[in-house]
C-alpha positions as YAML, in Angstrom:
chain: A
units: angstrom
residues:
- id: 1
  name: UNK
  ca: [0.78, 7.37, 43.10]
- id: 2
  name: UNK
  ca: [0.74, 8.31, 46.59]
- id: 3
  name: UNK
  ca: [-2.79, 8.67, 48.00]
- id: 4
  name: UNK
  ca: [-3.84, 11.46, 50.55]
- id: 5
  name: UNK
  ca: [-4.78, 10.53, 53.87]
- id: 6
  name: UNK
  ca: [-8.17, 12.17, 53.01]
- id: 7
  name: UNK
  ca: [-9.27, 13.44, 49.71]
- id: 8
  name: UNK
  ca: [-12.44, 15.10, 48.48]
- id: 9
  name: UNK
  ca: [-15.68, 14.65, 50.44]
- id: 10
  name: UNK
  ca: [-13.66, 12.65, 53.23]
- id: 11
  name: UNK
  ca: [-11.22, 15.69, 53.39]
- id: 12
  name: UNK
  ca: [-13.97, 18.53, 53.59]
- id: 13
  name: UNK
  ca: [-16.03, 16.60, 56.14]
- id: 14
  name: UNK
  ca: [-13.01, 16.51, 58.21]
- id: 15
  name: UNK
  ca: [-12.34, 20.34, 57.58]
- id: 16
  name: UNK
  ca: [-16.05, 21.12, 58.77]
- id: 17
  name: UNK
  ca: [-15.79, 19.04, 61.85]
- id: 18
  name: UNK
  ca: [-12.51, 19.89, 63.27]
- id: 19
  name: UNK
  ca: [-11.81, 22.59, 65.50]
- id: 20
  name: UNK
  ca: [-8.59, 24.73, 65.30]
- id: 21
  name: UNK
  ca: [-6.21, 22.67, 63.14]
- id: 22
  name: UNK
  ca: [-4.20, 22.68, 59.81]
- id: 23
  name: UNK
  ca: [-4.19, 20.27, 56.73]
- id: 24
  name: UNK
  ca: [-1.24, 19.56, 54.50]
- id: 25
  name: UNK
  ca: [-2.46, 19.87, 50.82]
- id: 26
  name: UNK
  ca: [0.99, 18.59, 49.25]
- id: 27
  name: UNK
  ca: [4.09, 20.68, 48.31]
- id: 28
  name: UNK
  ca: [3.82, 23.92, 50.31]
- id: 29
  name: UNK
  ca: [0.25, 24.09, 50.47]
- id: 30
  name: UNK
  ca: [-1.54, 24.10, 53.78]
- id: 31
  name: UNK
  ca: [-5.15, 25.11, 55.04]
- id: 32
  name: UNK
  ca: [-5.42, 26.62, 58.44]
- id: 33
  name: UNK
  ca: [-8.67, 26.88, 60.49]
- id: 34
  name: UNK
  ca: [-8.70, 29.25, 63.66]
- id: 35
  name: UNK
  ca: [-11.88, 30.11, 65.15]
- id: 36
  name: UNK
  ca: [-14.24, 29.20, 62.23]
- id: 37
  name: UNK
  ca: [-12.03, 31.07, 59.58]
- id: 38
  name: UNK
  ca: [-9.99, 29.48, 57.10]
- id: 39
  name: UNK
  ca: [-6.53, 30.52, 55.67]
- id: 40
  name: UNK
  ca: [-4.82, 28.96, 52.72]
- id: 41
  name: UNK
  ca: [-1.18, 29.15, 52.04]
- id: 42
  name: UNK
  ca: [0.70, 28.30, 48.76]
- id: 43
  name: UNK
  ca: [-2.11, 26.00, 47.21]
- id: 44
  name: UNK
  ca: [-0.98, 23.92, 44.11]
- id: 45
  name: UNK
  ca: [-4.03, 21.97, 43.29]
- id: 46
  name: UNK
  ca: [-3.96, 21.32, 39.71]
- id: 47
  name: UNK
  ca: [-1.60, 19.48, 37.10]
- id: 48
  name: UNK
  ca: [-0.25, 22.78, 35.51]
- id: 49
  name: UNK
  ca: [3.32, 22.03, 35.88]
- id: 50
  name: UNK
  ca: [2.92, 18.43, 34.69]
- id: 51
  name: UNK
  ca: [1.31, 19.73, 31.70]
- id: 52
  name: UNK
  ca: [3.89, 22.41, 31.04]
- id: 53
  name: UNK
  ca: [7.31, 20.44, 31.16]
- id: 54
  name: UNK
  ca: [5.75, 16.91, 29.98]
- id: 55
  name: UNK
  ca: [7.80, 17.24, 26.58]
- id: 56
  name: UNK
  ca: [10.99, 18.39, 28.37]
- id: 57
  name: UNK
  ca: [14.22, 17.49, 29.90]
- id: 58
  name: UNK
  ca: [12.76, 18.25, 33.40]
- id: 59
  name: UNK
  ca: [9.11, 16.51, 33.26]
- id: 60
  name: UNK
  ca: [7.40, 17.41, 36.50]
- id: 61
  name: UNK
  ca: [5.61, 13.70, 37.24]
- id: 62
  name: UNK
  ca: [3.15, 14.13, 39.77]
- id: 63
  name: UNK
  ca: [3.87, 11.63, 43.10]
- id: 64
  name: UNK
  ca: [0.88, 12.36, 45.36]
- id: 65
  name: UNK
  ca: [-3.03, 12.40, 44.13]
- id: 66
  name: UNK
  ca: [-4.43, 15.88, 44.67]
- id: 67
  name: UNK
  ca: [-6.44, 16.35, 47.86]
- id: 68
  name: UNK
  ca: [-9.24, 18.46, 46.53]
- id: 69
  name: UNK
  ca: [-10.20, 20.67, 43.72]
- id: 70
  name: UNK
  ca: [-9.88, 24.08, 44.21]
- id: 71
  name: UNK
  ca: [-13.35, 25.01, 43.27]
- id: 72
  name: UNK
  ca: [-14.50, 23.25, 46.42]
- id: 73
  name: UNK
  ca: [-12.64, 25.70, 48.53]
- id: 74
  name: UNK
  ca: [-15.36, 28.19, 48.42]
- id: 75
  name: UNK
  ca: [-15.20, 28.98, 52.18]
- id: 76
  name: UNK
  ca: [-11.69, 30.39, 52.48]
- id: 77
  name: UNK
  ca: [-11.31, 33.70, 53.80]
- id: 78
  name: UNK
  ca: [-7.47, 34.34, 53.08]
- id: 79
  name: UNK
  ca: [-4.91, 33.11, 50.36]
- id: 80
  name: UNK
  ca: [-1.40, 33.63, 51.04]
- id: 81
  name: UNK
  ca: [1.32, 33.23, 48.31]
- id: 82
  name: UNK
  ca: [4.89, 33.10, 49.36]
- id: 83
  name: UNK
  ca: [6.51, 33.87, 45.93]
- id: 84
  name: UNK
  ca: [6.02, 33.56, 42.19]
- id: 85
  name: UNK
  ca: [6.79, 29.84, 41.50]
- id: 86
  name: UNK
  ca: [3.89, 28.16, 39.70]
- id: 87
  name: UNK
  ca: [3.60, 25.47, 42.69]
- id: 88
  name: UNK
  ca: [3.15, 28.69, 45.14]
- id: 89
  name: UNK
  ca: [1.23, 30.90, 42.76]
- id: 90
  name: UNK
  ca: [-0.71, 28.70, 40.35]
- id: 91
  name: UNK
  ca: [-2.76, 30.11, 37.93]
- id: 92
  name: UNK
  ca: [-5.08, 26.98, 37.73]
- id: 93
  name: UNK
  ca: [-5.65, 26.96, 41.50]
- id: 94
  name: UNK
  ca: [-6.08, 30.64, 42.38]
- id: 95
  name: UNK
  ca: [-8.69, 31.84, 40.30]
- id: 96
  name: UNK
  ca: [-11.09, 28.97, 41.74]
- id: 97
  name: UNK
  ca: [-10.52, 29.54, 45.51]
- id: 98
  name: UNK
  ca: [-12.28, 32.28, 47.39]
- id: 99
  name: UNK
  ca: [-10.50, 34.58, 49.84]
- id: 100
  name: UNK
  ca: [-8.55, 37.95, 49.77]
- id: 101
  name: UNK
  ca: [-5.08, 37.20, 48.27]
- id: 102
  name: UNK
  ca: [-1.84, 38.38, 50.32]
- id: 103
  name: UNK
  ca: [1.31, 38.35, 48.30]
- id: 104
  name: UNK
  ca: [4.84, 39.88, 48.33]
- id: 105
  name: UNK
  ca: [4.88, 43.28, 46.97]
- id: 106
  name: UNK
  ca: [7.55, 42.39, 44.63]
- id: 107
  name: UNK
  ca: [5.25, 39.90, 42.68]
- id: 108
  name: UNK
  ca: [2.04, 42.08, 42.77]
- id: 109
  name: UNK
  ca: [1.49, 42.20, 39.01]
- id: 110
  name: UNK
  ca: [2.19, 38.47, 38.64]
- id: 111
  name: UNK
  ca: [-0.43, 37.78, 41.45]
- id: 112
  name: UNK
  ca: [-2.91, 39.78, 39.91]
- id: 113
  name: UNK
  ca: [-2.37, 38.02, 36.53]
- id: 114
  name: UNK
  ca: [-2.46, 34.49, 37.84]
- id: 115
  name: UNK
  ca: [-5.52, 35.12, 40.49]
- id: 116
  name: UNK
  ca: [-7.83, 37.34, 38.46]
- id: 117
  name: UNK
  ca: [-7.96, 39.64, 41.71]
- id: 118
  name: UNK
  ca: [-6.39, 42.49, 43.31]
- id: 119
  name: UNK
  ca: [-3.76, 41.19, 46.04]
- id: 120
  name: UNK
  ca: [-2.92, 42.85, 49.37]
- id: 121
  name: UNK
  ca: [0.73, 43.24, 49.02]
- id: 122
  name: UNK
  ca: [3.34, 43.09, 51.92]
- id: 123
  name: UNK
  ca: [7.15, 43.80, 51.95]
- id: 124
  name: UNK
  ca: [9.36, 41.90, 54.41]
- id: 125
  name: UNK
  ca: [8.68, 43.26, 58.15]
- id: 126
  name: UNK
  ca: [5.13, 44.36, 57.31]
- id: 127
  name: UNK
  ca: [2.10, 42.94, 58.72]
- id: 128
  name: UNK
  ca: [-1.68, 43.15, 58.07]
- id: 129
  name: UNK
  ca: [-4.91, 41.87, 59.65]
- id: 130
  name: UNK
  ca: [-7.24, 40.31, 57.19]
- id: 131
  name: UNK
  ca: [-10.33, 38.29, 58.06]
- id: 132
  name: UNK
  ca: [-9.62, 38.08, 61.64]
- id: 133
  name: UNK
  ca: [-6.10, 36.56, 60.79]
- id: 134
  name: UNK
  ca: [-2.74, 38.72, 61.59]
- id: 135
  name: UNK
  ca: [-0.19, 38.01, 58.96]
- id: 136
  name: UNK
  ca: [3.39, 39.11, 59.28]
- id: 137
  name: UNK
  ca: [5.70, 38.75, 56.34]
- id: 138
  name: UNK
  ca: [9.17, 37.57, 57.43]
- id: 139
  name: UNK
  ca: [12.44, 37.25, 55.65]
- id: 140
  name: UNK
  ca: [13.13, 34.21, 53.34]
- id: 141
  name: UNK
  ca: [15.90, 33.77, 50.96]
- id: 142
  name: UNK
  ca: [15.37, 32.28, 47.41]
- id: 143
  name: UNK
  ca: [17.45, 33.30, 44.53]
- id: 144
  name: UNK
  ca: [15.94, 35.20, 41.69]
- id: 145
  name: UNK
  ca: [12.41, 35.82, 42.93]
- id: 146
  name: UNK
  ca: [10.62, 37.90, 45.35]
- id: 147
  name: UNK
  ca: [9.94, 35.95, 48.50]
- id: 148
  name: UNK
  ca: [8.67, 35.98, 52.05]
- id: 149
  name: UNK
  ca: [7.72, 33.83, 54.74]
- id: 150
  name: UNK
  ca: [4.93, 34.23, 56.98]
- id: 151
  name: UNK
  ca: [3.89, 34.01, 60.53]
- id: 152
  name: UNK
  ca: [0.17, 33.84, 61.24]
- id: 153
  name: UNK
  ca: [-1.34, 35.09, 64.47]
- id: 154
  name: UNK
  ca: [2.17, 34.81, 66.09]
- id: 155
  name: UNK
  ca: [1.70, 31.10, 66.14]
- id: 156
  name: UNK
  ca: [2.05, 29.37, 62.59]
- id: 157
  name: UNK
  ca: [5.27, 29.81, 60.69]
- id: 158
  name: UNK
  ca: [5.23, 29.16, 56.85]
- id: 159
  name: UNK
  ca: [9.01, 29.26, 55.47]
- id: 160
  name: UNK
  ca: [8.00, 29.43, 51.87]
- id: 161
  name: UNK
  ca: [11.15, 28.50, 49.85]
- id: 162
  name: UNK
  ca: [14.18, 29.37, 51.40]
- id: 163
  name: UNK
  ca: [17.94, 28.63, 51.80]
- id: 164
  name: UNK
  ca: [19.10, 28.75, 55.50]
- id: 165
  name: UNK
  ca: [18.17, 32.00, 57.36]
- id: 166
  name: UNK
  ca: [18.44, 33.34, 61.05]
- id: 167
  name: UNK
  ca: [15.43, 32.61, 62.89]
- id: 168
  name: UNK
  ca: [12.63, 35.11, 61.62]
- id: 169
  name: UNK
  ca: [10.44, 34.53, 64.66]
- id: 170
  name: UNK
  ca: [10.78, 32.77, 68.23]
- id: 171
  name: UNK
  ca: [8.56, 30.43, 70.22]
- id: 172
  name: UNK
  ca: [5.97, 29.58, 67.48]
- id: 173
  name: UNK
  ca: [3.53, 26.74, 67.89]
- id: 174
  name: UNK
  ca: [4.23, 25.29, 64.24]
- id: 175
  name: UNK
  ca: [7.09, 25.64, 62.08]
- id: 176
  name: UNK
  ca: [6.46, 24.62, 58.53]
- id: 177
  name: UNK
  ca: [9.69, 24.15, 56.80]
- id: 178
  name: UNK
  ca: [10.98, 22.92, 53.29]
- id: 179
  name: UNK
  ca: [13.04, 19.88, 53.23]
- id: 180
  name: UNK
  ca: [13.73, 19.00, 49.45]
- id: 181
  name: UNK
  ca: [17.31, 20.46, 49.54]
- id: 182
  name: UNK
  ca: [17.34, 21.43, 45.99]
- id: 183
  name: UNK
  ca: [16.96, 24.48, 43.90]
- id: 184
  name: UNK
  ca: [18.23, 26.56, 46.70]
- id: 185
  name: UNK
  ca: [15.74, 25.20, 49.52]
- id: 186
  name: UNK
  ca: [16.70, 23.87, 52.97]
- id: 187
  name: UNK
  ca: [17.30, 19.96, 53.38]
- id: 188
  name: UNK
  ca: [15.90, 18.09, 55.91]
- id: 189
  name: UNK
  ca: [18.67, 18.60, 58.57]
- id: 190
  name: UNK
  ca: [18.67, 22.45, 57.93]
- id: 191
  name: UNK
  ca: [15.14, 22.62, 58.29]
- id: 192
  name: UNK
  ca: [15.07, 20.83, 61.89]
- id: 193
  name: UNK
  ca: [17.84, 23.19, 62.89]
- id: 194
  name: UNK
  ca: [15.79, 26.32, 61.76]
- id: 195
  name: UNK
  ca: [12.83, 25.14, 63.55]
- id: 196
  name: UNK
  ca: [14.88, 24.32, 66.60]
- id: 197
  name: UNK
  ca: [16.45, 28.00, 66.46]
- id: 198
  name: UNK
  ca: [12.86, 29.42, 66.56]
- id: 199
  name: UNK
  ca: [11.93, 27.13, 69.63]
- id: 200
  name: UNK
  ca: [8.99, 25.76, 67.63]
- id: 201
  name: UNK
  ca: [6.83, 23.61, 69.53]
- id: 202
  name: UNK
  ca: [6.36, 21.01, 66.52]
- id: 203
  name: UNK
  ca: [8.15, 21.01, 63.08]
- id: 204
  name: UNK
  ca: [6.34, 20.00, 59.83]
- id: 205
  name: UNK
  ca: [8.18, 19.36, 57.03]
- id: 206
  name: UNK
  ca: [6.88, 20.29, 53.45]
- id: 207
  name: UNK
  ca: [7.96, 20.51, 49.76]
- id: 208
  name: UNK
  ca: [8.53, 17.01, 49.13]
- id: 209
  name: UNK
  ca: [6.52, 13.83, 47.51]
- id: 210
  name: UNK
  ca: [4.78, 16.27, 44.81]
- id: 211
  name: UNK
  ca: [7.24, 15.94, 41.69]
- id: 212
  name: UNK
  ca: [9.82, 13.07, 41.20]
- id: 213
  name: UNK
  ca: [12.68, 15.50, 40.18]
- id: 214
  name: UNK
  ca: [12.46, 17.71, 43.23]
- id: 215
  name: UNK
  ca: [11.56, 15.60, 46.22]
- id: 216
  name: UNK
  ca: [13.46, 14.21, 49.44]
- id: 217
  name: UNK
  ca: [12.75, 11.51, 52.15]
- id: 218
  name: UNK
  ca: [11.72, 13.12, 55.35]
- id: 219
  name: UNK
  ca: [14.14, 10.51, 57.17]
- id: 220
  name: UNK
  ca: [16.95, 13.19, 57.38]
- id: 221
  name: UNK
  ca: [14.59, 15.86, 58.70]
- id: 222
  name: UNK
  ca: [13.30, 13.28, 61.58]
- id: 223
  name: UNK
  ca: [16.67, 12.08, 62.55]
- id: 224
  name: UNK
  ca: [17.82, 15.64, 63.11]
- id: 225
  name: UNK
  ca: [14.82, 16.55, 64.97]
- id: 226
  name: UNK
  ca: [15.32, 13.63, 67.21]
- id: 227
  name: UNK
  ca: [19.23, 14.47, 67.77]
- id: 228
  name: UNK
  ca: [18.16, 18.23, 68.65]
- id: 229
  name: UNK
  ca: [15.04, 17.23, 70.70]
- id: 230
  name: UNK
  ca: [12.89, 19.01, 68.42]
- id: 231
  name: UNK
  ca: [9.33, 17.73, 68.32]
- id: 232
  name: UNK
  ca: [8.23, 16.94, 64.73]
- id: 233
  name: UNK
  ca: [5.38, 15.51, 62.88]
- id: 234
  name: UNK
  ca: [5.47, 14.29, 59.27]
- id: 235
  name: UNK
  ca: [2.04, 14.44, 57.78]
- id: 236
  name: UNK
  ca: [0.54, 12.97, 54.82]
- id: 237
  name: UNK
  ca: [-1.28, 15.13, 52.29]
- id: 238
  name: UNK
  ca: [-4.81, 15.55, 53.33]
- id: 239
  name: UNK
  ca: [-3.89, 14.73, 57.26]
- id: 240
  name: UNK
  ca: [-4.98, 17.04, 59.80]
- id: 241
  name: UNK
  ca: [-2.90, 18.36, 62.85]
- id: 242
  name: UNK
  ca: [-5.01, 19.75, 65.63]
- id: 243
  name: UNK
  ca: [-4.07, 23.10, 67.05]
- id: 244
  name: UNK
  ca: [-4.79, 22.58, 70.93]
- id: 245
  name: UNK
  ca: [-3.17, 24.04, 73.63]
- id: 246
  name: UNK
  ca: [-0.40, 23.83, 74.82]
- id: 247
  name: UNK
  ca: [0.90, 22.64, 71.56]
- id: 248
  name: UNK
  ca: [-0.26, 21.01, 68.38]
- id: 249
  name: UNK
  ca: [-1.04, 17.16, 68.50]
- id: 250
  name: UNK
  ca: [-1.55, 14.60, 66.01]
- id: 251
  name: UNK
  ca: [-5.03, 13.28, 65.44]
- id: 252
  name: UNK
  ca: [-5.55, 10.47, 67.95]
- id: 253
  name: UNK
  ca: [-3.09, 11.52, 70.22]
...
């Protein structure tokens, strides 16, 4: 089992002490802090899929220990869901975290059912202001599911799950991109190329090291970033990336 960089009390202490920053929570989950407000994207903080598939041909064996219990995230102002797959819209996580839920319009009923609250819904190309955050829904391509990516405050891009797409934004500070290369997702090289095309100041990989059947090494991503001259940072679960001008830098840099 992979241990998070920080977990539980140590993780929450780091969140309280930090300025503007983001933390990887594993899989596609991130916590963003800006101006003392908190935004959560695609949190999967349970073992719901491990239990669901335990006796099937596709067991979802967890690789990384959970960073924090969802009921401890009572300070969150906004929660974004990119699409309806359980590792992005988890019925055992969402009811326990606070904050206004924002979800694609095509999964409004599912989001309501799994979260227990009425979501704010967006179609691709629409935007909304919630709790001091500007949230824009941008294109993502993932067969069989209503999906979007998000650009938050014009600075942080979260791709959700997606196949290769045209750059949905330019000159973002951070591009959070999937690298697992399975189930119609970008692989590491494709993720690096998307971040470079978006002129991202730093690219951060996600959607790996959660389940044994659906993961990938970040080595391909790192190698392609180096070839392209794309700045990148591979985070451990529970690790912080500070958002300091002129671009995000690793803690301690």
